[in-house]
Rosetta silent file (secondary structure, phi, psi, omega in degrees, C-alpha in Angstrom):
SEQUENCE: MCWAPRRPAAPPLLDPGVAIVEYFSLPGRLVIFVVERGRVTAVQEPSDRATLERDCARFGSALANAEAEAPALGRRLHDRLIAPVVPLLAGKQTLVIVAGPPLASTPFAALSDGSGEYLVQHYSIVIAPSAAVYARLGSRKPGPGARHLLVLSNPAVEGRERLPDAQREAEKAATAYESVTPLTGEGATAAAFREAAPAADVIHLATHGVVPEDARGHAAPLLADGRLDVPAIASMHLTRTAVVVVAACSSARGPVRPEGTISVARAFLAAGVPSVIATLWDVGDRDSAEFFPRLHSYLAQGLAPAEALRATQMDAIQRREPPALWAAVQVIGK
SCORE:     score description
SCORE:     0.000 S_00000001
   1 L     0.000  131.266  179.271  124.735   78.214   71.558 S_00000001
   2 L   -83.408  135.890 -177.754  122.391   79.320   74.344 S_00000001
   3 L   -92.515  147.013  172.487  123.110   82.642   75.879 S_00000001
   4 L  -135.656  150.389  175.616  122.841   83.084   79.731 S_00000001
   5 L   -54.974  149.562  178.184  123.386   86.041   81.904 S_00000001
   6 L   -66.389  137.707 -174.193  126.823   86.509   83.234 S_00000001
   7 L   -66.666  131.346  174.712  127.305   84.854   86.633 S_00000001
   8 L   -62.573  146.160  178.222  127.200   87.121   89.566 S_00000001
   9 L   -74.272  142.931 -178.119  130.436   87.362   91.637 S_00000001
  10 L   -71.379  131.595  172.967  130.364   85.678   95.082 S_00000001
  11 L   -65.689  134.208 -172.604  130.386   88.283   97.801 S_00000001
  12 L   -71.251  -21.313 -178.413  133.691   87.718   99.721 S_00000001
  13 L  -101.238   21.279 -178.583  132.024   88.117  103.059 S_00000001
  14 L   -70.487  129.291 -174.157  129.218   85.650  102.579 S_00000001
  15 L   -69.444  146.881 -175.598  128.693   83.505  105.594 S_00000001
  16 L   -65.278  -21.635  178.191  128.926   79.725  104.976 S_00000001
  17 L   -86.608    1.495 -171.860  125.299   79.252  106.156 S_00000001
  18 E  -112.657  136.910  170.070  123.969   81.767  103.596 S_00000001
  19 E  -123.645  128.949  170.738  123.121   81.125   99.897 S_00000001
  20 E   -84.789  125.476  171.040  122.048   83.875   97.398 S_00000001
  21 E  -114.591  118.891 -170.161  119.466   82.594   95.039 S_00000001
  22 E  -119.298  132.713 -178.832  119.156   84.909   92.084 S_00000001
  23 E  -106.992  136.667  166.602  116.547   84.564   89.230 S_00000001
  24 E  -127.727  112.593 -171.478  116.745   85.661   85.731 S_00000001
  25 E   -90.096  115.048  178.039  113.579   85.179   83.713 S_00000001
  26 E  -116.795  159.965  179.573  114.434   84.898   79.921 S_00000001
  27 L   -48.289  116.692  170.375  112.298   84.041   76.888 S_00000001
  28 L    83.238   -3.396 -172.240  111.476   80.382   77.291 S_00000001
  29 E  -164.533  150.318  174.298  113.553   79.666   80.262 S_00000001
  30 E  -108.768  115.966  167.678  114.422   80.549   84.024 S_00000001
  31 E   -99.320  133.285 -175.299  118.017   80.806   85.034 S_00000001
  32 E  -120.945  117.038  168.401  118.671   80.364   88.746 S_00000001
  33 E   -89.883  135.433  167.952  122.070   81.325   90.218 S_00000001
  34 E  -115.648  122.924 -175.399  123.043   79.896   93.572 S_00000001
  35 E  -117.256  124.936  176.792  125.845   81.849   95.106 S_00000001
  36 E  -123.677  173.906  166.200  127.833   80.503   97.988 S_00000001
  37 L   -56.585  110.578 -177.576  131.178   81.218   99.386 S_00000001
  38 L    82.593    5.550 -174.872  133.612   80.493   96.800 S_00000001
  39 E  -155.986  137.652  172.199  131.154   78.913   94.270 S_00000001
  40 E  -126.378  127.764 -175.897  128.484   80.102   91.811 S_00000001
  41 E  -129.118  140.745  177.016  126.271   77.406   90.214 S_00000001
  42 E  -115.349  140.992  176.322  123.596   78.101   87.413 S_00000001
  43 E  -130.864  133.551  175.738  120.554   75.911   86.931 S_00000001
  44 E  -113.190  142.245 -177.237  118.258   76.460   83.926 S_00000001
  45 E  -137.983  135.444  174.755  114.661   75.419   83.713 S_00000001
  46 E   -56.091  129.509 -179.509  112.113   75.773   80.890 S_00000001
  47 L  -161.337  132.339  173.342  109.730   78.638   81.791 S_00000001
  48 L   -88.227  125.001 -174.678  107.430   81.072   79.998 S_00000001
  49 H   -59.090  -55.416 -170.370  108.041   84.643   81.631 S_00000001
  50 H   -64.630  -37.362  173.062  104.532   85.819   81.258 S_00000001
  51 H   -63.300  -42.301 -177.311  103.008   82.707   82.726 S_00000001
  52 H   -61.979  -50.906 -175.733  105.525   82.742   85.683 S_00000001
  53 H   -58.201  -40.141  179.045  104.694   86.494   86.344 S_00000001
  54 H   -69.532  -43.964  178.270  100.995   85.760   86.252 S_00000001
  55 H   -60.963  -41.897  177.440  101.281   82.769   88.562 S_00000001
  56 H   -63.087  -46.358  176.737  103.332   84.607   91.094 S_00000001
  57 H   -60.627  -37.724 -176.072  100.841   87.548   91.163 S_00000001
  58 H   -72.014  -33.661  178.259   97.884   85.067   91.428 S_00000001
  59 H   -64.261  -45.414  179.708   99.663   83.302   94.411 S_00000001
  60 H   -66.490  -38.194  177.236  100.110   86.529   96.338 S_00000001
  61 H   -65.192  -46.889 -176.336   96.455   87.491   95.645 S_00000001
  62 H   -68.760  -38.082 -179.611   95.100   84.041   96.765 S_00000001
  63 H   -67.672  -47.235 -175.928   97.153   84.174  100.016 S_00000001
  64 H   -59.267  -35.369 -179.896   96.067   87.717  100.811 S_00000001
  65 L   -99.351   11.494  174.111   92.433   86.847  100.358 S_00000001
  66 L    65.208   30.313 -177.227   92.627   83.416  102.028 S_00000001
  67 L   -72.053  153.179 -177.608   91.542   81.595   98.834 S_00000001
  68 L   -64.061  -32.162 -168.553   91.364   77.868   98.650 S_00000001
  69 L   -80.188  -13.116 -176.201   93.678   77.501   95.619 S_00000001
  70 H   -55.797  -44.434  176.767   96.598   79.178   97.490 S_00000001
  71 H   -57.623  -46.628  179.928   98.259   75.950   98.837 S_00000001
  72 H   -63.427  -40.167  176.841   98.232   74.374   95.323 S_00000001
  73 H   -62.466  -42.457  179.769   99.694   77.605   93.717 S_00000001
  74 H   -65.082  -40.486 -180.000  102.428   77.614   96.364 S_00000001
  75 H   -66.129  -44.754  179.917  103.372   73.990   95.704 S_00000001
  76 H   -61.309  -36.197 -176.175  103.605   74.589   91.967 S_00000001
  77 H   -71.598  -44.155  174.625  105.643   77.705   92.335 S_00000001
  78 H   -54.868  -41.944  176.558  107.932   75.821   94.833 S_00000001
  79 H   -60.753  -36.539 -167.201  108.501   73.079   92.172 S_00000001
  80 H   -90.572  -35.142 -166.841  109.535   75.763   89.537 S_00000001
  81 H  -107.076  -25.287 -171.955  111.529   78.237   91.740 S_00000001
  82 L  -114.429  -43.593 -176.645  112.962   76.189   94.710 S_00000001
  83 H   -56.113  -40.728 -178.672  113.004   72.472   93.898 S_00000001
  84 H   -68.432   -9.384  174.121  115.577   72.654   91.090 S_00000001
  85 H  -114.363    4.886 -176.160  118.151   74.058   93.558 S_00000001
  86 H   -53.736  -45.857 -178.534  117.354   72.241   96.718 S_00000001
  87 H   -51.705  -33.501  177.741  120.485   69.955   96.293 S_00000001
  88 H   -79.694   -3.567 -174.254  122.520   73.103   96.395 S_00000001
  89 H  -105.433   11.581 -176.238  121.136   74.420   99.583 S_00000001
  90 L   -61.298  135.018  170.343  122.320   71.647  101.948 S_00000001
  91 L    82.234    6.301  179.722  123.593   72.952  105.208 S_00000001
  92 L   -97.566  145.987 -177.464  122.245   76.482  104.529 S_00000001
  93 L  -108.746  -24.326 -176.151  120.181   78.364  107.128 S_00000001
  94 E  -130.490  130.731  172.135  119.459   81.666  105.262 S_00000001
  95 E  -109.401  132.775  173.708  118.374   82.250  101.685 S_00000001
  96 E  -108.426  110.370 -176.063  118.904   85.601  100.243 S_00000001
  97 E   -93.621  124.766  176.209  116.481   85.970   97.291 S_00000001
  98 E  -112.473  101.313 -157.938  117.244   88.298   94.443 S_00000001
  99 L   -87.934  -35.085 -170.395  113.990   87.821   92.618 S_00000001
 100 L    85.828  168.499 -172.129  114.048   90.197   89.435 S_00000001
 101 H   -57.775  -52.499 -165.821  111.012   92.046   88.060 S_00000001
 102 H   -68.984  -27.056 -173.374  108.651   89.039   87.331 S_00000001
 103 H  -103.820    6.003 -168.371  109.096   87.629   90.806 S_00000001
 104 L   -60.521  -27.182  176.710  109.302   90.842   92.866 S_00000001
 105 L  -106.366   23.478  179.449  106.089   90.491   94.786 S_00000001
 106 L   -76.053  122.531  168.584  106.324   86.705   95.386 S_00000001
 107 L   -73.520   71.182 -173.182  105.740   85.727   98.996 S_00000001
 108 H   -48.218  -37.169 -175.261  108.718   83.278   99.053 S_00000001
 109 H   -62.852  -23.383 -177.063  108.139   82.281  102.698 S_00000001
 110 H   -94.888   -0.702  178.480  104.727   80.613  101.910 S_00000001
 111 L   -66.014  145.702 -174.864  105.974   78.483   99.037 S_00000001
 112 E  -131.542  145.497 -177.811  105.398   74.898  100.119 S_00000001
 113 L   -88.500 -173.626 -175.917  107.059   71.602   99.200 S_00000001
 114 L   -58.689  -28.764 -179.081  105.423   68.213   98.494 S_00000001
 115 L   -84.026   -5.112  178.211  105.098   67.571  102.285 S_00000001
 116 L    91.788    3.277 -178.289  103.131   70.764  102.781 S_00000001
 117 L   -85.671  138.585  177.912  105.940   72.455  104.751 S_00000001
 118 E   -79.720  162.201 -177.851  106.606   76.143  103.967 S_00000001
 119 H   -63.044  -36.451 -177.470  109.928   77.398  102.864 S_00000001
 120 H   -62.084  -17.588  179.634  110.205   79.559  105.951 S_00000001
 121 H   -77.975  -10.039 -178.475  110.097   76.293  108.057 S_00000001
 122 L  -113.841  -29.110 -170.081  113.508   75.406  106.470 S_00000001
 123 L  -137.971  149.373  154.169  115.279   78.838  106.020 S_00000001
 124 E   -74.246  144.015 -169.882  115.401   82.367  107.187 S_00000001
 125 E  -126.784  133.409  179.021  114.525   84.374  104.158 S_00000001
 126 E  -126.716  142.742  173.897  115.909   87.831  103.022 S_00000001
 127 E  -112.787  121.171  177.684  114.826   89.719   99.865 S_00000001
 128 L  -123.875  147.953  174.684  117.708   91.878   98.459 S_00000001
 129 L   -60.767  -35.850  179.373  117.683   94.178   95.403 S_00000001
 130 L  -161.642  174.294  173.500  120.942   92.514   94.225 S_00000001
 131 H   -75.645  -32.173  174.054  123.820   90.505   95.489 S_00000001
 132 H   -66.022  -31.677  177.405  125.987   93.502   95.513 S_00000001
 133 H   -69.983  -45.281 -178.897  123.486   95.431   97.703 S_00000001
 134 H   -59.801  -53.874 -177.644  123.325   92.547  100.071 S_00000001
 135 H   -56.295  -46.009 -177.985  127.175   92.392  100.312 S_00000001
 136 H   -64.068  -44.025 -174.771  127.406   96.177  100.861 S_00000001
 137 H   -68.066  -35.768 -178.203  124.684   96.104  103.537 S_00000001
 138 H   -77.112  -13.284  177.401  126.362   93.191  105.284 S_00000001
 139 L   -85.366  -11.080  177.018  129.730   94.974  105.544 S_00000001
 140 L   -58.368  132.861  174.551  128.086   97.680  107.737 S_00000001
 141 L   -68.813  134.328  176.201  129.480   97.498  111.287 S_00000001
 142 L   -58.426  148.596 -175.487  126.865   96.627  113.846 S_00000001
 143 L   -88.289 -167.341  179.254  125.469   99.487  115.974 S_00000001
 144 L   -71.374    6.009 -176.335  125.071   99.464  119.856 S_00000001
 145 L    96.017  167.666 -174.723  122.242   96.972  119.696 S_00000001
 146 L   -86.316   81.770 -178.758  118.478   97.091  119.815 S_00000001
 147 L  -109.639  -32.022 -171.230  118.073   99.251  122.897 S_00000001
 148 E  -121.979  122.652  179.497  116.193  102.398  121.841 S_00000001
 149 E  -102.607  130.369  173.302  112.934  102.191  119.970 S_00000001
 150 E  -107.004  114.191 -177.495  111.411  105.021  117.997 S_00000001
 151 E  -119.994  123.125  175.823  107.649  104.167  117.514 S_00000001
 152 E  -107.678  125.019 -168.160  105.414  106.210  115.362 S_00000001
 153 E  -147.307  148.716  163.607  101.725  105.139  115.713 S_00000001
 154 E    48.491   58.646  173.515   98.019  106.069  115.130 S_00000001
 155 E   -66.955  144.025  173.494   98.715  109.538  113.621 S_00000001
 156 L   -74.531   92.272 -170.717   95.946  111.977  113.450 S_00000001
 157 L   -99.949  123.017  179.173   95.247  111.961  109.704 S_00000001
 158 L   -55.531  124.954  176.246   92.599  114.211  108.234 S_00000001
 159 L    84.621    2.293 -175.537   89.827  112.192  106.659 S_00000001
 160 L  -117.978  139.530  169.604   91.065  108.888  108.084 S_00000001
 161 L   -70.745  143.268  178.883   89.748  106.922  111.125 S_00000001
 162 L   -65.008  163.073 -174.526   92.176  106.597  113.946 S_00000001
 163 L  -121.424   84.183 -177.300   93.762  103.132  114.522 S_00000001
 164 H   -61.197  -31.438  179.227   93.230  102.097  118.150 S_00000001
 165 H   -72.597  -34.668  171.811   94.792   98.668  117.498 S_00000001
 166 H   -62.514  -30.503  172.918   97.871  100.373  116.115 S_00000001
 167 H   -75.873  -35.168  174.616   98.369  102.221  119.339 S_00000001
 168 H   -69.456  -33.443  172.682   98.021   98.960  121.241 S_00000001
 169 H   -53.502  -48.498  176.236  100.634   97.457  118.798 S_00000001
 170 H   -66.972  -33.516  172.758  102.944  100.187  119.561 S_00000001
 171 H   -67.639  -40.040  178.320  102.512  100.030  123.279 S_00000001
 172 H   -68.972  -41.876 -177.033  103.093   96.274  123.268 S_00000001
 173 H   -66.286  -38.565 -176.083  106.179   96.535  121.060 S_00000001
 174 H   -68.693  -15.982  179.984  107.659   99.144  123.285 S_00000001
 175 L   -68.485  -15.127 -174.162  107.727   96.865  126.372 S_00000001
 176 L   -81.419  -18.080 -162.354  110.618   94.900  124.709 S_00000001
 177 L  -110.948  161.510 -179.251  113.078   97.872  124.687 S_00000001
 178 L   -67.855  -46.767 -177.765  115.151   99.708  127.228 S_00000001
 179 E  -141.020  157.912 -171.692  113.988  103.151  126.180 S_00000001
 180 E  -145.084  134.811  170.339  111.321  104.368  123.814 S_00000001
 181 E  -103.518  112.597  179.107  110.508  107.593  121.902 S_00000001
 182 E   -99.591  128.162  167.393  106.753  107.617  121.059 S_00000001
 183 E  -117.220  121.840 -176.502  105.283  109.786  118.445 S_00000001
 184 E  -149.053  168.349 -179.013  101.484  109.483  118.155 S_00000001
 185 E    55.181 -135.265 -179.921   98.307  111.473  117.393 S_00000001
 186 L   -62.337  -21.683 -175.589   99.002  115.070  116.303 S_00000001
 187 L   -90.577    3.305  174.839  102.594  114.665  117.303 S_00000001
 188 L   -85.777   70.861 -176.602  103.272  111.964  114.689 S_00000001
 189 L  -111.200  165.250  176.779  104.604  114.418  112.164 S_00000001
 190 H   -60.793  -35.944  179.531  107.277  114.258  109.483 S_00000001
 191 H   -66.072  -43.382 -170.629  109.295  116.954  111.305 S_00000001
 192 H   -73.198  -37.298 -178.563  109.200  115.063  114.646 S_00000001
 193 H   -66.452  -47.045  174.907  110.167  111.842  112.798 S_00000001
 194 H   -60.687  -29.206  173.866  113.128  113.321  111.060 S_00000001
 195 H   -72.583  -39.176 -170.309  114.354  114.690  114.340 S_00000001
 196 H   -93.032  -28.882 -176.378  114.032  111.522  116.352 S_00000001
 197 H   -54.325  -40.184 -175.604  114.919  108.968  113.843 S_00000001
 198 H   -64.035  -20.849  176.198  118.692  109.313  113.636 S_00000001
 199 H   -90.947   -4.668 -172.698  119.035  108.230  117.425 S_00000001
 200 L   -91.111  132.284  173.693  116.979  105.168  117.154 S_00000001
 201 L   -75.022  -31.281 -177.008  118.316  101.607  117.043 S_00000001
 202 E  -139.370  132.715  174.182  114.904  100.266  115.851 S_00000001
 203 E  -118.232  132.708  177.959  112.136  102.128  114.188 S_00000001
 204 E  -123.963  121.281 -178.348  108.477  101.039  114.080 S_00000001
 205 E  -108.763  123.492 -176.206  105.901  102.679  111.952 S_00000001
 206 E  -126.507   91.599 -171.226  102.187  101.690  112.705 S_00000001
 207 L  -142.285  172.018  161.339  100.174  103.926  110.417 S_00000001
 208 L   -62.888  157.742  174.814   97.733  104.076  107.651 S_00000001
 209 E  -129.513  134.188  176.013   99.296  103.410  104.245 S_00000001
 210 E   -85.171  119.100 -177.382   98.553  105.065  100.978 S_00000001
 211 L   -93.625  139.852 -177.287   98.484  102.255   98.436 S_00000001
 212 L   -62.181  140.616  174.527   99.544  103.023   94.845 S_00000001
 213 L   -73.092  -27.660  177.897   96.698  103.144   92.258 S_00000001
 214 L  -146.766 -176.816 -169.547   98.848  101.615   89.598 S_00000001
 215 L   -70.823  -12.286  178.229  102.285  100.014   89.028 S_00000001
 216 L   -85.493   -6.513 -173.515  103.996  103.461   88.736 S_00000001
 217 L  -109.095  170.170  177.587  103.329  104.578   92.268 S_00000001
 218 L  -130.414  152.730  179.922  104.566  103.315   95.578 S_00000001
 219 L   -66.961  157.105  175.528  102.816  102.798   99.006 S_00000001
 220 E  -151.669  134.666  170.448  103.671  105.476  101.655 S_00000001
 221 E   -60.996  138.754  171.644  102.914  105.745  105.407 S_00000001
 222 E   -94.323  132.978  172.515  100.594  108.536  106.294 S_00000001
 223 E  -111.599 -175.105 -172.093  101.559  110.919  109.129 S_00000001
 224 L   -64.324  -25.267 -179.853   99.655  113.618  110.819 S_00000001
 225 L  -117.847   27.797  173.542  100.932  116.182  108.213 S_00000001
 226 E   127.377 -167.496 -175.406  101.005  114.192  105.159 S_00000001
 227 E   -81.744  148.731  167.661  102.837  111.193  103.381 S_00000001
 228 L  -101.918   85.715 -165.099  106.202  109.934  104.316 S_00000001
 229 L   -97.576 -178.656 -170.437  107.283  109.141  100.834 S_00000001
 230 H   -61.923  -58.196 -175.119  110.333  107.685   99.097 S_00000001
 231 H   -63.308  -25.277 -179.208  112.322  110.748   98.332 S_00000001
 232 H   -72.861  -42.024  179.759  111.864  112.223  101.879 S_00000001
 233 H   -65.078  -46.340  178.016  113.058  108.877  103.447 S_00000001
 234 H   -60.179  -25.166 -178.629  115.888  108.466  101.101 S_00000001
 235 L   -86.654   -4.956 -178.800  117.362  111.859  101.880 S_00000001
 236 L   -73.359  169.221  176.367  117.603  110.954  105.594 S_00000001
 237 L  -131.650   92.607  179.961  120.937  109.696  107.203 S_00000001
 238 L  -104.856   61.674 -173.085  120.074  106.666  109.423 S_00000001
 239 L   -84.154   -9.158  174.089  123.446  105.142  110.132 S_00000001
 240 L   -85.612  -36.906 -165.487  122.579  104.076  113.748 S_00000001
 241 L   -76.634  125.326 -176.261  119.316  102.275  112.922 S_00000001
 242 L   -86.520  -27.323 -177.405  119.701   98.590  112.584 S_00000001
 243 E  -158.188  140.741  175.555  116.103   97.763  111.413 S_00000001
 244 E  -117.048  123.898  177.358  112.972   99.612  110.313 S_00000001
 245 E  -111.359  116.489 -178.430  109.581   97.846  110.656 S_00000001
 246 E  -100.200   83.487 -177.094  106.933   99.439  108.309 S_00000001
 247 L   -87.290   55.614  179.902  103.732   98.015  109.642 S_00000001
 248 L  -123.021  166.739 -177.917  101.592   99.758  107.171 S_00000001
 249 L   -64.394  124.742  167.608   99.632   98.414  104.168 S_00000001
 250 L    64.265   39.631 -173.019  101.616   97.296  101.123 S_00000001
 251 L   -75.680  -15.486  174.403  104.851   99.094  102.390 S_00000001
 252 L   -82.194   -8.271 -166.448  106.991   96.681  100.135 S_00000001
 253 L   -83.382  150.689  177.967  105.055   97.634   97.056 S_00000001
 254 L   178.279  176.076  168.973  106.333  100.046   94.376 S_00000001
 255 L   -57.831  129.133  178.559  107.232  100.411   90.676 S_00000001
 256 E   -90.154  119.128 -173.540  109.336   97.463   89.625 S_00000001
 257 E  -122.341  161.637  176.521  112.645   98.485   87.815 S_00000001
 258 L   -56.848  -23.530  172.486  115.527   96.323   86.710 S_00000001
 259 L   -89.384   12.094  175.121  117.314   97.431   89.847 S_00000001
 260 E   118.269 -171.126 -176.305  114.486   96.285   92.020 S_00000001
 261 E   -85.310  129.191 -176.391  111.328   97.502   93.549 S_00000001
 262 L   -96.554   89.544 -170.623  111.308  101.264   94.303 S_00000001
 263 L  -126.817  176.174  174.616  109.349  101.225   97.591 S_00000001
 264 H   -54.271  -43.318  179.526  109.351  102.820  101.123 S_00000001
 265 H   -58.216  -44.991  175.972  111.471   99.860  102.119 S_00000001
 266 H   -62.937  -38.544  175.072  114.049  100.559   99.520 S_00000001
 267 H   -62.077  -35.025  177.963  114.206  104.221  100.447 S_00000001
 268 H   -68.034  -42.155  173.438  115.080  103.275  103.990 S_00000001
 269 H   -49.515  -49.779  178.179  117.951  101.117  102.660 S_00000001
 270 H   -63.189  -17.806  177.162  119.160  104.246  100.711 S_00000001
 271 H   -86.511   -5.080  173.736  118.975  106.160  103.884 S_00000001
 272 L   114.106   -8.695  177.435  121.477  103.765  105.444 S_00000001
 273 L   -68.242  123.482  176.479  119.224  101.171  107.296 S_00000001
 274 L   -74.745  -26.123 -179.524  120.539   97.634  106.525 S_00000001
 275 E  -136.714  131.865  178.729  117.253   95.853  107.117 S_00000001
 276 E  -123.563  131.924  177.277  113.687   96.848  106.499 S_00000001
 277 E  -110.917  116.070 -173.419  110.700   94.689  107.490 S_00000001
 278 E  -137.109  173.327 -173.083  107.696   95.562  105.202 S_00000001
 279 E  -116.099  142.222 -176.414  104.433   94.136  103.859 S_00000001
 280 L   -85.677  -24.619  175.257  103.498   92.911  100.387 S_00000001
 281 L  -149.132 -172.041 -173.521   99.805   93.595  100.697 S_00000001
 282 L   -74.973  141.745 -176.367   97.217   95.025  103.125 S_00000001
 283 L  -124.482  153.693 -177.625   97.207   93.643  106.625 S_00000001
 284 L   -79.225  143.360 -173.899   94.531   94.002  109.196 S_00000001
 285 H   -55.460  -52.913 -175.820   94.923   96.465  112.041 S_00000001
 286 H   -59.546  -50.167  178.552   94.006   93.779  114.677 S_00000001
 287 H   -60.580  -35.950  176.198   96.173   91.061  113.295 S_00000001
 288 H   -65.244  -35.544  179.090   99.113   93.395  113.094 S_00000001
 289 H   -75.276   -0.589  169.728   98.774   94.332  116.695 S_00000001
 290 H   -99.194  -38.470 -172.720   99.334   90.671  117.572 S_00000001
 291 H   -71.033  -56.182 -169.303  102.084   89.920  115.010 S_00000001
 292 H   -64.717  -38.507  173.704  104.438   92.790  115.234 S_00000001
 293 H   -62.820  -37.272  174.028  104.982   92.945  119.017 S_00000001
 294 H   -66.375  -33.480  168.471  106.065   89.255  118.881 S_00000001
 295 H   -58.461  -39.866 -173.038  108.508   90.203  116.173 S_00000001
 296 H   -74.762  -25.179  176.047  109.867   92.943  118.393 S_00000001
 297 H   -61.548  -41.966 -178.946  110.329   90.587  121.298 S_00000001
 298 H   -74.864  -37.556  178.422  112.736   88.611  119.148 S_00000001
 299 H   -58.022  -45.821 -173.096  114.463   91.773  117.730 S_00000001
 300 H   -68.900  -23.545  174.314  114.976   93.012  121.257 S_00000001
 301 H   -73.878  -15.908 -179.182  116.670   89.637  122.219 S_00000001
 302 L   101.788    5.037  174.758  119.303   90.348  119.609 S_00000001
 303 L   -60.487  142.215  168.140  118.106   88.012  116.788 S_00000001
 304 L   -63.449  152.068  178.783  119.042   89.283  113.315 S_00000001
 305 H   -43.831  -50.553 -171.706  115.969   90.627  111.382 S_00000001
 306 H   -69.322  -37.302  176.426  115.550   87.635  109.205 S_00000001
 307 H   -65.472  -39.325  178.116  115.908   85.214  112.136 S_00000001
 308 H   -64.733  -42.849  175.920  113.415   87.294  114.203 S_00000001
 309 H   -65.725  -42.507  174.212  110.918   87.291  111.426 S_00000001
 310 H   -55.390  -45.381 -179.346  111.254   83.608  110.860 S_00000001
 311 H   -60.592  -40.020  174.847  110.801   82.979  114.592 S_00000001
 312 H   -66.311  -32.915  178.154  107.607   85.021  114.435 S_00000001
 313 H   -77.273  -35.712  174.505  106.295   83.305  111.432 S_00000001
 314 H   -58.140  -37.017  179.004  107.020   79.915  112.880 S_00000001
 315 H   -62.766  -44.157 -175.667  105.042   80.958  115.894 S_00000001
 316 H   -66.162  -32.549 -179.800  102.159   81.896  113.699 S_00000001
 317 H   -70.499  -38.740 -175.376  102.340   78.602  111.762 S_00000001
 318 H   -62.728  -32.501 -179.679  102.457   76.680  115.100 S_00000001
 319 L   -82.423    1.766 -178.533   99.297   78.627  116.228 S_00000001
 320 L    62.443   33.580  173.104   97.708   77.605  112.896 S_00000001
 321 L   -76.181  134.531 -177.701   97.343   81.206  111.914 S_00000001
 322 L   -60.315  149.031  177.595   96.456   81.677  108.203 S_00000001
 323 H   -73.510    7.154 -178.511   99.340   83.032  106.050 S_00000001
 324 H   -62.949  -26.975  173.274   97.296   86.016  104.983 S_00000001
 325 H   -94.187  -59.095 -172.408   99.214   88.104  107.493 S_00000001
 326 H   -64.170  -29.780 -177.639  102.601   86.337  108.130 S_00000001
 327 L   -79.733  -11.686  178.693  103.402   85.589  104.490 S_00000001
 328 L   -72.143  -29.007 -165.756  102.837   89.348  103.668 S_00000001
 329 E   -90.930  133.891 -174.585  105.849   90.319  105.821 S_00000001
 330 E  -135.444  154.674  165.825  109.239   90.281  104.404 S_00000001
 331 E   -99.066  115.082  173.315  112.924   91.353  105.419 S_00000001
 332 E  -108.711  128.639 -178.219  114.431   93.539  102.716 S_00000001
 333 E   126.785 -102.080  179.148  118.074   94.251  102.707 S_00000001
 334 L  -139.620    0.000    0.000  120.080   91.937  104.762 S_00000001
């Protein structure tokens, strides 16, 4: 008899248009659970865990560096990760991906089917640490709406060049909101951020990011007086904030544990924020200054974070922009 993981329970508040797709990589096979309202279905496919992990990492690297083999890698991974469950996704608008350690850094939005269409052209995509975390975040009552923006940009960091395009990014993003608290230059400090953040509906961080040197560390945004790291963020109480956008390099990266990736994004979830938009790899300052203000225009219109990100990614695809930027950006949480 073959052993399979115990099926996850279907969250009672799962919307009919949402499916949770949860992956368990086991020796010799991949188990994919599709969780819908009132139903859980398991599909098993032959798969070597080490090969799958290597292919996912290679795909992300190929996208980030605009390598020619990226489309072929995306199609092969789509065949392994998405195609087996496509019949179960009819009528769904949003996929909540619970990836597990081997797939944790996979840019799911850029997986492509046989026709060359990206996964994000069919679904809004959310990355969740677990089905239980997604359900808990989904139960949070909505706040007053995306009216007030806290934007921290272009901090004066010793030994680092200033980021003029990050300043332009912040100023363009701010035009979408009714009111804005700007923290910039020498004023972009941890103390100022901690004081202003609890009153913000939306937070945007446009800073340098410290990228981890190995798999044990996590990326962290740099402020004028040091790092804004995981413990400091997780200790905050951000119950008003609906979404945080961390437009710093590799802000979704961190050590991968059985309970998920321990990153800056995960720390904001721990602080009470239901949705965090973060990046899987380094993104160019100038490109970010075009992409993220478009994202904020959708957030300020009242779109849910996953819908706002999908709309921004669809804009980028229609403009024929390469996926090196847009595929790096994920919604984490709900």
